[in-house]
C-alpha positions as CSV (number, residue, x, y, z in Angstrom):
1,X,0.0,0.0,0.0
2,X,1.2,3.5,-0.7
3,X,2.7,5.3,2.3
4,X,0.4,8.3,2.0
5,X,-2.6,6.1,3.1
6,X,-1.2,6.0,6.6
7,X,-1.4,9.7,6.9
8,X,-5.1,9.8,6.2
9,X,-7.4,9.7,9.3
10,X,-9.2,6.4,9.8
11,X,-12.7,7.8,9.3
12,X,-11.7,9.4,6.0
13,X,-9.8,6.3,4.9
14,X,-12.8,4.0,5.5
15,X,-15.0,6.5,3.7
16,X,-12.6,6.6,0.7
17,X,-12.4,2.8,0.4
18,X,-16.2,2.4,0.7
19,X,-16.9,5.1,-1.9
20,X,-14.3,3.8,-4.3
21,X,-15.9,0.3,-4.1
22,X,-19.4,1.7,-4.6
23,X,-18.3,4.0,-7.4
24,X,-16.7,1.0,-9.2
25,X,-20.2,-0.6,-9.4
26,X,-21.7,2.6,-10.8
27,X,-19.0,3.0,-13.4
28,X,-19.1,-0.7,-14.3
29,X,-22.8,-0.7,-14.9
30,X,-22.6,2.5,-17.1
31,X,-19.4,1.8,-19.0
32,X,-18.3,-1.8,-18.8
33,X,-21.6,-3.6,-18.8
34,X,-22.7,-2.5,-22.4
35,X,-19.3,-3.4,-23.8
36,X,-19.2,-6.8,-22.1
37,X,-22.7,-7.6,-23.2
38,X,-21.6,-7.1,-26.8
39,X,-18.7,-9.5,-26.3
40,X,-20.4,-12.3,-24.4
41,X,-24.1,-11.8,-25.1
42,X,-26.9,-11.6,-22.6
43,X,-28.8,-14.9,-22.9
44,X,-31.2,-16.2,-20.3
45,X,-28.5,-18.6,-19.0
46,X,-26.0,-15.8,-18.4
47,X,-26.5,-15.7,-14.6
48,X,-26.2,-19.5,-14.3
49,X,-23.0,-19.5,-16.4
50,X,-21.5,-16.7,-14.3
51,X,-22.4,-18.5,-11.1
52,X,-21.0,-21.8,-12.2
53,X,-17.8,-20.3,-13.6
54,X,-17.0,-18.2,-10.6
55,X,-17.8,-20.6,-7.7
56,X,-14.1,-21.5,-7.3
57,X,-13.0,-17.9,-7.6
58,X,-15.4,-16.7,-4.9
59,X,-14.1,-19.5,-2.6
60,X,-10.4,-18.8,-3.0
61,X,-10.8,-15.0,-3.0
62,X,-12.9,-15.1,0.2
63,X,-10.3,-17.4,1.8
64,X,-7.5,-15.0,0.7
65,X,-9.2,-12.1,2.3
66,X,-9.9,-14.0,5.5
67,X,-6.3,-15.2,5.8
68,X,-4.9,-11.7,5.2
69,X,-7.3,-10.2,7.7
70,X,-6.3,-12.7,10.4
71,X,-2.6,-12.4,9.5
72,X,-2.7,-8.6,9.8
73,X,-4.5,-8.8,13.1
74,X,-2.0,-11.4,14.5
75,X,1.0,-9.2,13.4
76,X,-0.6,-6.3,15.1
77,X,-1.2,-8.2,18.3
78,X,2.4,-9.6,18.2
79,X,3.9,-6.2,18.1
80,X,1.5,-4.9,20.8
81,X,2.5,-7.8,23.1
82,X,6.2,-7.0,22.4
83,X,5.7,-3.4,23.5
84,X,3.9,-4.5,26.6
85,X,6.7,-7.1,27.4
86,X,9.4,-4.5,26.8
87,X,7.8,-2.1,29.3
88,X,7.1,-4.8,31.8
89,X,10.6,-6.3,31.9
90,X,12.2,-2.8,31.9
91,X,10.0,-1.9,34.9
92,X,11.2,-5.0,36.7
93,X,14.8,-4.2,35.8
94,X,14.3,-0.6,37.1
95,X,13.0,-2.0,40.4
96,X,15.6,-4.8,40.8
97,X,18.5,-2.4,40.1
98,X,17.9,-1.0,43.6
99,X,19.8,-4.0,44.9
100,X,23.0,-2.8,43.3
101,X,25.5,-0.6,45.1
102,X,26.3,3.0,44.2
103,X,27.3,4.4,41.7
104,X,26.0,1.5,39.5
105,X,22.5,1.8,40.8
106,X,22.0,5.5,40.1
107,X,23.9,5.5,36.8
108,X,21.9,2.5,35.4
109,X,18.6,3.9,36.5
110,X,19.4,7.2,34.8
111,X,20.2,5.3,31.6
112,X,16.9,3.5,31.8
113,X,15.0,6.8,32.2
114,X,16.9,8.3,29.3
115,X,16.1,5.2,27.2
116,X,12.3,5.5,27.9
117,X,12.2,9.2,27.0
118,X,14.2,8.5,23.8
119,X,11.7,5.7,22.9
120,X,8.7,7.9,23.6
121,X,9.7,11.1,22.0
122,X,12.1,10.1,19.3
123,X,11.7,6.4,18.3
124,X,7.9,6.4,18.2
125,X,7.7,9.5,15.8
126,X,10.2,7.7,13.6
127,X,8.1,4.5,13.7
128,X,5.2,6.5,12.4
129,X,7.3,7.4,9.4
130,X,8.3,3.7,8.8
131,X,11.8,3.8,10.3
132,X,13.7,3.7,13.6
133,X,16.7,5.5,15.0
134,X,20.0,4.2,16.3
135,X,19.8,6.1,19.6
136,X,17.7,3.5,21.4
137,X,20.1,0.7,20.4
138,X,23.1,2.8,21.6
139,X,21.5,3.3,24.9
140,X,20.7,-0.4,25.3
141,X,24.4,-1.2,24.5
142,X,25.5,1.3,27.2
143,X,23.2,-0.3,29.8
144,X,24.5,-3.7,28.8
145,X,28.1,-2.6,29.2
146,X,27.3,-1.1,32.6
147,X,25.7,-4.2,33.9
148,X,28.3,-6.5,32.4
149,X,31.1,-4.6,34.0
150,X,29.7,-5.0,37.5
151,X,31.6,-7.5,39.7
152,X,29.5,-9.1,42.5
153,X,31.2,-9.2,45.9
154,X,28.8,-11.5,47.7
155,X,26.6,-14.6,47.0
156,X,23.5,-12.5,47.1
157,X,24.9,-10.0,44.5
158,X,25.9,-12.9,42.3
159,X,22.3,-14.3,42.2
160,X,20.8,-10.8,41.7
161,X,23.3,-10.1,38.9
162,X,22.6,-13.3,37.1
163,X,18.8,-12.6,37.2
164,X,19.4,-9.1,36.0
165,X,21.4,-10.2,33.0
166,X,18.8,-12.9,32.1
167,X,16.0,-10.3,32.4
168,X,18.0,-7.8,30.3
169,X,18.2,-10.4,27.5
170,X,14.5,-10.8,27.6
171,X,14.1,-7.0,27.4
172,X,16.3,-6.8,24.3
173,X,14.3,-9.6,22.6
174,X,11.1,-7.7,23.3
175,X,12.6,-4.5,22.0
176,X,13.8,-6.3,18.8
177,X,10.3,-7.7,18.2
178,X,8.9,-4.1,18.5
179,X,11.5,-2.9,16.0
180,X,10.6,-5.7,13.6
181,X,7.1,-4.3,13.7
182,X,8.3,-1.2,11.8
183,X,8.8,-3.4,8.7
184,X,6.0,-5.9,9.3
185,X,3.5,-5.7,6.5
186,X,1.7,-7.8,3.9
187,X,4.0,-8.4,0.8
188,X,3.2,-6.5,-2.3
189,X,2.5,-9.6,-4.3
190,X,-0.4,-10.4,-2.1
191,X,-1.7,-6.9,-2.4
192,X,-1.7,-7.3,-6.2
193,X,-3.7,-10.5,-5.8
194,X,-6.2,-8.8,-3.5
195,X,-6.7,-5.8,-5.8
196,X,-7.0,-7.9,-8.9
197,X,-9.5,-10.1,-7.2
198,X,-11.5,-7.1,-6.0
199,X,-11.7,-5.8,-9.6
200,X,-12.8,-9.3,-10.9
201,X,-15.4,-9.5,-8.1
202,X,-16.9,-6.1,-9.1
203,X,-16.8,-7.2,-12.8
204,X,-18.7,-10.4,-12.1
205,X,-21.4,-8.4,-10.2
206,X,-21.7,-6.0,-13.1
207,X,-22.1,-8.9,-15.6
208,X,-25.1,-10.4,-13.9
209,X,-28.4,-10.1,-15.9
210,X,-31.0,-8.4,-13.7
211,X,-32.9,-5.2,-13.4
212,X,-30.6,-2.1,-13.1
213,X,-32.0,-0.9,-9.8
214,X,-31.8,-4.3,-8.2
215,X,-28.3,-4.9,-9.5
216,X,-27.1,-1.5,-8.3
217,X,-28.5,-2.1,-4.8
218,X,-27.1,-5.6,-4.5
219,X,-23.8,-4.6,-6.1
220,X,-23.5,-1.6,-3.8
221,X,-24.0,-3.7,-0.7
222,X,-21.4,-6.3,-1.8
223,X,-18.9,-3.6,-2.9
224,X,-19.4,-1.7,0.3
225,X,-18.5,-4.7,2.4
226,X,-15.5,-5.5,0.2
227,X,-14.3,-1.9,0.7
228,X,-14.7,-2.3,4.4
229,X,-12.6,-5.5,4.4
230,X,-9.9,-3.9,2.4
231,X,-9.9,-0.9,4.8
232,X,-9.5,-3.2,7.8
233,X,-6.5,-5.0,6.2
234,X,-4.9,-1.7,5.4
235,X,-5.5,-0.3,8.9
236,X,-3.9,-3.3,10.5
237,X,-1.3,-4.0,7.9
238,X,1.5,-1.8,9.4
239,X,1.2,-2.1,13.2
240,X,3.2,1.1,14.0
241,X,1.9,3.5,11.3
242,X,-1.3,5.4,10.8
243,X,-4.0,6.5,13.2
244,X,-4.6,2.9,14.2
245,X,-0.9,2.4,15.1
246,X,0.1,0.8,18.4
247,X,0.8,3.5,20.9
248,X,3.6,3.4,23.6
249,X,1.1,3.4,26.4
250,X,2.9,0.8,28.6
251,X,6.2,2.8,28.4
252,X,4.3,6.0,29.1
253,X,2.7,4.5,32.2
254,X,6.1,3.2,33.3
255,X,7.5,6.7,33.1
256,X,4.6,8.4,34.8
257,X,4.1,6.0,37.6
258,X,7.6,4.9,38.4
259,X,10.5,6.7,36.7
260,X,9.4,10.3,36.8
261,X,9.7,10.3,40.6
262,X,13.5,9.6,40.4
263,X,14.1,12.3,37.8
264,X,16.2,15.1,39.2
């Protein structure tokens, strides 16, 4: 899908998709139907022939739309879960770091606060444009080096340090899943199949032999629903872009409820 679609408000985008689908029925009946009637005729068995010939197409196209809708939703939920896990594990790290001695405790907590602010106010705007910045990764590497350089001096510190390093790895995995969501989208080849299938579906509706008013009403209903399905797939296709994009609410809550109180 073109990038400019993600800059359109959801309400307007849904309206545009629905109107485009309905308009295609109107144009098809006025322009394409007379031409196709000259090519294939309009005998009494036309509807039966169309129904028989398109039974397989309707099955596979409906299956394609269903699978793409589910896939887009699952991608969206996967990235949303990664954002939640990232904030949850980072919150646990921020709490457990209190078991470290100074100056490691204060320095690492300051790094974590800086990471959250960078993610909220720099990374997320970049995600909305389809990219991500290197600043977050640099801050993660700095935190990793700080923790890796700590030398435990007691058995309790050794246990805590091992748990911290394990949790930090879980945090970096969740972060990487979130970054993967920047480029998670339905491949272009599938979009070609969807759009070509939509055009064929509209064409088959136009070809049916029935009264114009009845055909326009039935065709409009079918086209409207097709437009809604395409809108839903587009809205869920890129989890971190557009008005329906996943928001950093878990990280925002972590900052407002925990970290902000330690900020100088």
